[in-house]
Backbone as CSV, one residue per row, in Angstrom:
resi,resn,N_x,N_y,N_z,CA_x,CA_y,CA_z,C_x,C_y,C_z
1,MET,35.943,2.081,18.175,36.238,3.304,17.912,35.857,3.583,16.469
2,ILE,35.369,4.919,16.616,34.737,5.706,15.932,35.367,6.691,15.232
3,ARG,35.883,6.226,13.794,36.613,7.512,12.911,36.517,7.704,11.968
4,LYS,37.152,9.151,11.170,36.773,8.844,9.308,37.383,8.091,8.806
5,ALA,36.230,7.554,7.799,36.608,6.765,7.014,38.163,7.217,6.141
6,ARG,38.608,5.995,5.899,39.941,6.223,5.016,40.267,4.819,3.787
7,LYS,40.668,5.624,2.583,40.547,4.584,1.335,40.948,3.507,1.691
8,GLU,41.959,2.770,2.677,42.226,1.656,3.095,40.849,0.590,3.597
9,ASP,40.154,1.374,4.057,38.903,0.945,4.632,37.834,0.216,3.794
10,LEU,37.611,1.192,2.523,36.871,0.574,1.297,36.791,-0.940,1.271
11,PRO,37.464,-1.775,1.281,37.436,-3.179,0.971,36.031,-3.920,2.322
12,GLY,36.683,-3.276,3.599,35.875,-3.630,4.814,34.325,-3.563,4.107
13,MET,34.143,-2.058,4.254,32.833,-1.126,3.872,31.988,-1.882,3.034
14,LEU,33.079,-2.316,1.673,32.473,-2.862,0.213,31.733,-4.275,0.918
15,ALA,32.167,-4.789,1.439,31.759,-6.126,2.133,30.976,-5.855,3.319
16,ILE,30.853,-5.013,3.748,29.385,-5.251,4.839,28.131,-4.397,3.578
17,TYR,28.365,-3.680,2.964,27.735,-2.851,1.854,26.789,-4.283,1.020
18,ASN,27.872,-5.405,0.700,27.157,-5.765,-0.188,26.966,-7.034,0.448
19,ASP,26.930,-7.238,1.399,25.993,-8.869,2.221,24.800,-7.381,2.266
20,ALA,24.305,-6.691,2.807,22.969,-6.137,2.899,22.569,-6.125,1.733
21,ILE,23.171,-6.110,0.537,22.408,-5.978,-0.505,21.898,-7.220,-1.065
22,LEU,22.506,-8.383,-0.465,22.384,-9.577,-1.159,21.545,-10.419,-0.116
23,HIS,21.482,-10.310,0.887,20.509,-10.528,2.277,19.588,-9.842,2.868
24,THR,19.455,-8.664,2.514,18.486,-7.603,3.441,17.662,-6.573,2.388
25,THR,17.161,-6.280,3.178,15.976,-5.063,2.578,16.710,-3.900,3.053
26,ALA,17.636,-3.716,3.534,17.982,-2.583,3.580,18.253,-1.606,2.207
27,VAL,19.074,-2.751,1.438,19.377,-1.253,0.043,18.829,-1.809,-0.959
28,TYR,18.022,-1.564,-1.313,17.020,-1.124,-2.354,17.970,-1.591,-3.775
29,SER,18.823,-2.572,-3.797,19.912,-2.807,-5.081,19.755,-4.509,-5.299
30,TYR,19.867,-4.866,-6.541,19.880,-5.911,-6.892,21.622,-6.607,-6.435
31,ARG,22.543,-6.106,-7.277,24.127,-6.706,-7.448,24.509,-5.947,-6.970
32,PRO,25.596,-6.850,-6.289,26.763,-5.985,-5.596,27.631,-5.118,-6.524
33,GLU,28.073,-4.190,-5.269,29.074,-3.309,-6.297,30.387,-3.781,-6.241
34,THR,31.825,-3.362,-7.005,32.920,-3.298,-7.515,33.608,-2.569,-6.442
35,ILE,35.104,-2.662,-5.918,35.689,-1.683,-5.348,35.958,-0.502,-6.108
36,ALA,35.351,-0.568,-7.335,35.935,1.127,-8.427,34.906,1.639,-7.974
37,GLU,33.124,1.257,-8.104,32.186,1.453,-7.175,32.034,2.146,-6.104
38,ARG,32.277,1.761,-4.949,33.019,2.183,-4.110,33.741,3.338,-4.090
39,GLU,34.778,2.885,-4.302,35.897,4.170,-4.496,34.962,5.976,-5.183
40,LYS,34.347,5.613,-5.811,33.463,6.378,-6.833,33.101,7.364,-5.696
41,TRP,31.697,6.425,-4.982,30.931,6.936,-4.041,31.911,7.636,-3.037
42,TYR,32.739,6.886,-2.353,33.972,7.236,-1.354,34.159,9.066,-1.696
43,ASN,34.749,8.839,-2.796,35.341,10.245,-3.420,34.488,10.734,-3.440
44,LEU,33.181,10.824,-4.343,32.038,11.408,-4.005,31.638,12.526,-3.080
45,LYS,31.781,11.351,-1.985,31.433,11.987,-0.591,32.442,12.789,0.037
46,LEU,33.110,12.545,-0.331,34.587,13.543,0.291,34.345,14.894,-0.804
47,GLU,34.937,14.983,-2.053,34.287,16.042,-2.477,33.544,16.600,-2.440
48,SER,31.911,16.355,-1.884,30.606,17.224,-1.916,30.860,17.498,-0.150
49,GLY,31.662,17.135,0.540,31.693,17.769,1.578,31.002,16.876,2.767
50,TYR,31.202,15.391,2.751,29.917,14.853,3.574,30.789,14.104,4.064
51,PRO,30.627,13.667,5.519,31.504,12.791,6.064,31.218,10.903,5.850
52,VAL,32.066,10.295,5.959,31.696,8.928,5.813,32.490,8.290,7.350
53,PHE,32.183,8.052,8.075,32.547,7.494,9.782,32.489,5.828,9.615
54,VAL,33.605,5.182,10.124,33.560,3.815,10.069,33.863,3.742,11.726
55,CYS,33.396,2.312,12.271,33.627,1.790,13.258,34.320,0.630,13.542
56,GLU,35.849,0.940,13.990,36.791,-0.192,13.528,36.466,-0.879,15.393
57,ARG,36.839,-2.112,15.223,36.544,-3.100,16.707,37.634,-4.219,16.439
58,ASP,38.509,-3.999,16.758,39.774,-5.171,16.955,40.025,-5.185,15.123
59,GLY,40.518,-3.974,14.917,41.499,-4.148,13.610,40.463,-4.068,12.602
60,GLU,39.399,-4.521,12.739,38.100,-4.478,11.321,36.991,-3.734,11.320
61,ILE,36.421,-3.345,10.157,35.513,-2.525,10.093,33.927,-3.169,10.678
62,ALA,33.909,-2.560,11.740,32.342,-3.550,12.242,31.290,-2.519,11.445
63,GLY,31.198,-1.096,11.063,30.083,-0.804,10.667,31.005,0.499,10.133
64,PHE,29.699,1.326,9.173,29.930,2.434,8.747,28.870,3.256,8.653
65,ALA,29.099,4.787,8.240,27.704,5.821,8.300,28.239,6.926,7.545
66,THR,27.274,7.539,6.971,27.198,8.733,6.096,26.002,9.333,5.999
67,PHE,25.838,10.613,5.499,25.170,11.412,4.768,25.002,12.115,3.735
68,GLY,24.585,12.514,3.204,24.257,13.401,2.082,23.104,13.375,1.706
69,ALA,22.961,14.818,0.504,22.099,15.490,0.006,20.636,14.367,0.471
70,PHE,19.614,15.264,0.215,18.274,14.866,0.759,17.395,14.517,-1.063
71,ARG,17.377,15.992,-1.381,17.294,16.149,-2.513,18.336,17.165,-3.506
72,ASP,18.092,17.273,-4.553,19.124,18.023,-4.923,18.419,19.692,-5.799
73,TRP,17.887,20.233,-4.518,17.390,21.492,-5.158,17.571,22.136,-3.713
74,PRO,17.722,23.771,-4.398,18.260,24.717,-2.767,17.428,24.320,-2.075
75,ALA,16.481,24.806,-2.426,15.748,25.071,-0.755,15.638,23.258,0.014
76,TYR,16.057,22.816,-0.392,16.659,21.293,0.583,17.869,21.222,1.280
77,GLN,18.511,22.307,0.457,20.210,22.411,1.205,20.406,22.003,2.820
78,TYR,18.988,22.178,3.847,19.402,22.008,5.216,18.978,20.874,6.003
79,THR,18.756,19.869,4.868,18.248,18.487,5.276,18.963,17.412,4.507
80,ILE,19.302,16.334,5.207,20.284,15.247,5.024,19.162,14.394,5.243
81,GLU,20.142,12.939,4.184,19.655,11.725,4.349,20.522,10.951,4.935
82,HIS,20.558,10.157,5.727,21.689,9.117,6.006,21.331,8.394,5.982
83,SER,22.820,7.192,6.157,22.792,5.763,6.357,23.837,4.913,6.763
84,ILE,23.393,4.400,7.401,24.102,3.286,8.657,24.079,1.491,8.255
85,TYR,25.587,1.159,8.021,25.265,-0.216,7.755,26.231,-0.762,8.862
86,THR,25.920,-2.407,9.484,26.863,-2.841,10.101,26.764,-4.266,9.760
87,ASP,27.973,-5.081,9.847,28.854,-6.131,9.381,27.498,-6.822,11.028
88,VAL,27.547,-8.078,9.864,26.099,-8.790,10.435,27.097,-9.857,12.029
89,ASN,28.386,-9.800,12.362,29.034,-10.167,13.084,28.892,-9.277,14.269
90,HIS,28.882,-7.859,14.161,28.576,-6.944,15.024,27.974,-6.123,15.350
91,ARG,26.077,-6.599,15.222,24.877,-6.290,15.262,24.832,-6.371,16.665
92,GLN,23.657,-5.356,17.160,23.315,-5.279,18.513,24.698,-5.607,19.426
93,LYS,25.492,-4.614,19.483,26.867,-4.398,20.235,27.065,-2.957,19.659
94,GLY,26.009,-2.487,19.751,26.345,-0.628,20.280,26.943,0.290,18.764
95,VAL,27.458,-0.794,17.574,28.162,-0.157,16.580,27.041,0.739,15.561
96,ALA,25.642,0.884,15.491,24.841,1.558,14.705,24.534,2.557,15.990
97,THR,24.351,2.354,16.926,24.009,3.411,17.742,25.064,4.442,18.093
98,ASN,26.237,4.168,18.251,28.176,4.918,17.853,28.001,5.536,16.842
99,LEU,28.039,4.912,15.562,27.361,5.780,14.366,26.618,6.716,13.891
100,LEU,25.538,6.279,15.152,24.502,7.529,14.653,24.708,8.550,15.048
101,GLN,25.327,8.325,16.664,25.090,9.698,17.321,26.463,10.104,16.665
102,ALA,27.582,9.518,15.982,28.341,10.833,15.084,28.105,11.235,14.171
103,ILE,27.254,10.747,13.072,26.622,11.672,12.198,25.814,12.766,12.763
104,ILE,24.673,12.069,13.581,23.784,13.722,14.391,24.991,14.405,14.627
105,ASP,25.814,14.214,15.595,26.493,15.269,15.788,27.527,16.138,14.780
106,ARG,27.753,15.339,14.117,28.605,15.810,12.667,27.615,16.854,12.095
107,ALA,26.362,16.391,11.885,25.110,17.719,11.101,24.984,18.701,11.890
108,THR,25.039,18.119,13.245,24.965,19.536,14.186,25.983,20.737,13.990
109,ASN,26.942,20.059,14.212,28.066,20.786,13.832,28.084,21.238,12.513
110,ASP,27.342,21.098,11.413,27.655,21.030,9.920,26.278,22.615,9.638
111,ASN,25.472,22.722,10.669,24.272,23.389,10.807,23.613,22.945,9.761
112,TYR,23.213,21.484,10.109,22.191,21.184,9.255,20.288,21.087,10.005
113,LYS,19.828,20.971,9.503,18.166,21.511,10.358,17.833,20.270,10.272
114,THR,17.382,19.198,9.566,16.972,17.762,9.722,17.415,16.977,8.813
115,MET,16.989,15.780,9.903,18.121,14.368,9.586,17.061,13.608,8.993
116,ILE,17.012,12.659,7.825,16.441,11.840,7.121,16.488,10.730,7.109
117,ALA,15.523,9.535,7.857,16.102,8.150,7.752,15.336,7.555,6.710
118,GLY,15.602,6.716,5.682,14.420,6.126,4.720,15.017,4.385,5.212
119,ILE,13.894,3.882,5.756,13.903,2.918,6.334,13.072,1.344,5.605
120,ASP,13.472,0.547,5.241,12.563,-0.935,4.871,11.718,-0.792,5.882
121,ALA,9.829,-1.172,5.760,9.274,-1.481,6.738,9.036,-1.977,7.807
122,THR,10.029,-3.053,7.421,10.200,-4.600,7.888,11.597,-4.419,8.914
123,ASN,12.314,-3.456,8.411,13.414,-3.512,9.448,13.680,-2.942,10.990
124,LYS,12.971,-3.907,11.894,13.078,-3.469,13.072,13.472,-3.040,13.845
125,GLY,15.081,-3.346,13.305,16.017,-3.181,14.183,16.861,-1.352,14.113
126,SER,16.489,-1.545,12.911,16.563,0.357,12.621,15.429,1.194,13.108
127,ILE,14.671,0.423,12.758,13.545,1.867,13.375,13.656,1.720,15.047
128,LEU,13.988,0.827,15.689,13.812,0.885,16.848,15.449,1.546,17.059
129,LEU,16.502,1.626,16.673,17.601,2.503,16.737,16.893,3.900,16.494
130,HIS,16.794,4.254,15.627,16.059,5.855,15.528,15.206,6.515,16.363
131,GLN,14.127,5.250,16.772,13.536,5.671,17.807,14.297,6.088,18.932
132,LYS,14.891,5.203,19.158,15.721,5.681,20.578,16.497,7.113,19.915
133,PHE,16.557,7.478,19.338,17.333,9.070,18.974,16.626,9.649,19.011
134,ASN,14.988,9.480,18.758,13.865,10.650,18.803,13.418,11.333,17.450
135,PHE,13.976,9.640,16.645,13.255,10.171,15.043,11.975,9.881,15.205
136,GLU,11.173,10.508,14.427,9.889,10.656,14.478,9.372,10.081,12.994
137,ARG,8.362,9.138,13.133,8.113,8.239,11.733,7.245,9.259,11.288
138,THR,7.307,9.984,9.932,6.614,10.865,9.350,6.068,10.370,7.971
139,GLY,5.396,8.855,8.081,5.238,8.150,6.361,5.618,7.385,6.173
140,THR,5.028,6.346,5.121,5.925,5.471,4.388,4.874,5.122,3.052
141,MET,5.601,4.860,2.483,5.933,5.090,0.643,5.507,3.511,0.629
142,ILE,3.806,2.897,-0.091,3.521,1.504,0.547,4.464,1.028,-1.380
143,ASN,4.846,0.066,-1.202,5.200,-1.038,-2.332,5.791,-0.081,-3.235
144,VAL,7.270,0.428,-2.771,7.597,1.228,-3.758,9.237,0.999,-4.034
145,GLY,9.218,-0.826,-4.000,10.058,-1.211,-4.148,10.159,-3.148,-4.246
146,TYR,10.888,-3.519,-4.558,10.746,-4.999,-4.989,11.799,-5.879,-5.056
147,LYS,11.414,-6.740,-3.847,12.762,-7.360,-3.958,12.771,-8.395,-3.286
148,PHE,13.605,-9.264,-3.723,13.171,-11.044,-3.340,11.435,-11.671,-3.610
149,GLY,11.394,-10.992,-4.475,9.765,-11.456,-4.743,8.650,-11.153,-4.358
150,ARG,9.110,-9.693,-3.544,7.730,-9.296,-2.891,8.262,-7.468,-2.947
151,TRP,7.002,-6.901,-2.458,6.846,-5.550,-2.689,7.225,-4.920,-1.168
152,LEU,7.980,-3.881,-1.268,8.341,-3.370,-0.491,8.563,-1.984,0.169
153,ASP,8.085,-1.972,1.412,7.471,-0.403,2.097,8.577,-0.090,2.583
154,LEU,8.241,1.558,2.325,9.461,2.420,2.568,9.029,3.784,3.430
155,THR,9.587,3.601,5.088,9.144,4.366,6.278,10.259,5.510,6.118
156,PHE,9.792,6.564,6.198,10.303,7.376,6.212,10.386,8.067,7.912
157,TYR,11.688,8.751,8.828,11.967,8.761,9.781,12.685,10.543,10.149
158,GLN,12.020,11.118,10.803,12.718,12.615,10.768,13.388,12.690,12.129
159,LEU,14.042,13.318,12.261,14.831,14.038,13.575,15.676,15.667,13.125
160,MET,14.635,16.789,14.202,14.475,17.688,13.763,15.991,17.965,14.606
161,LEU,17.047,18.778,14.289,18.415,18.728,14.461,18.235,20.093,16.224
162,ASP,19.398,19.482,17.142,18.621,20.924,18.250,18.945,22.004,17.975
163,GLN,20.031,22.222,17.228,19.988,23.912,17.000,18.990,24.569,15.808
164,GLN,19.065,25.899,16.021,18.115,26.828,15.947,19.149,27.159,14.205
165,LEU,18.594,26.879,13.138,19.397,27.197,11.742,19.482,28.591,12.105
166,SER,20.749,29.225,11.854,21.091,30.874,12.195,22.174,30.807,10.840
167,VAL,21.442,30.924,9.925,21.959,31.116,8.134,20.798,32.127,7.841
168,LYS,21.173,32.898,6.863,20.989,33.279,5.482,19.856,32.829,4.720
169,VAL,18.857,32.758,4.787,17.970,31.803,3.710,18.143,33.095,2.415
170,GLN,19.047,32.872,1.000,18.590,33.370,0.169,18.012,32.300,-0.980
171,GLU,16.459,33.302,-1.421,15.971,32.712,-2.573,15.834,33.423,-3.694
172,GLU,15.878,32.612,-4.846,16.313,33.650,-6.041,14.685,33.280,-6.976
173,PHE,14.090,34.185,-7.490,13.200,33.502,-8.403,13.552,34.534,-10.062
174,GLU,13.485,33.615,-10.807,13.311,33.855,-11.742,12.379,34.633,-12.883
């Protein structure tokens, strides 16, 4: 079941995120987060109007997904970057697929134009998932991260969302 995350989901989401920090290159961070840090993150997402979805299976959090600003300049306001994390015991079971579909649907409904995925170049599962949804590889930044005693490459994938952006774009020049 895909649904909006609730505050009581944070411990399950934190366990998934911290596992990714400690055991994968999906997150270019070194130390696990605290529940207070995750709560601050969650509140900021909600205050900013960004969704946080969870996939619940048999009463536990099997994964979560969100999106947020790609860059913090006005011209990027129609582009978002997303994140998806799946519990190690629920991988290869459709959790990430269902979560990605949910955030694509939400982004489309929210009138965004472009969705970006920054994926560690060795994360074959995430790359295949994004290719299944027609994300296109737009480039790789070489040696931009360092974790587990090695340099990491970050590959970007982009999805042009289906709708035609129907807003007036206001540019301000000073």
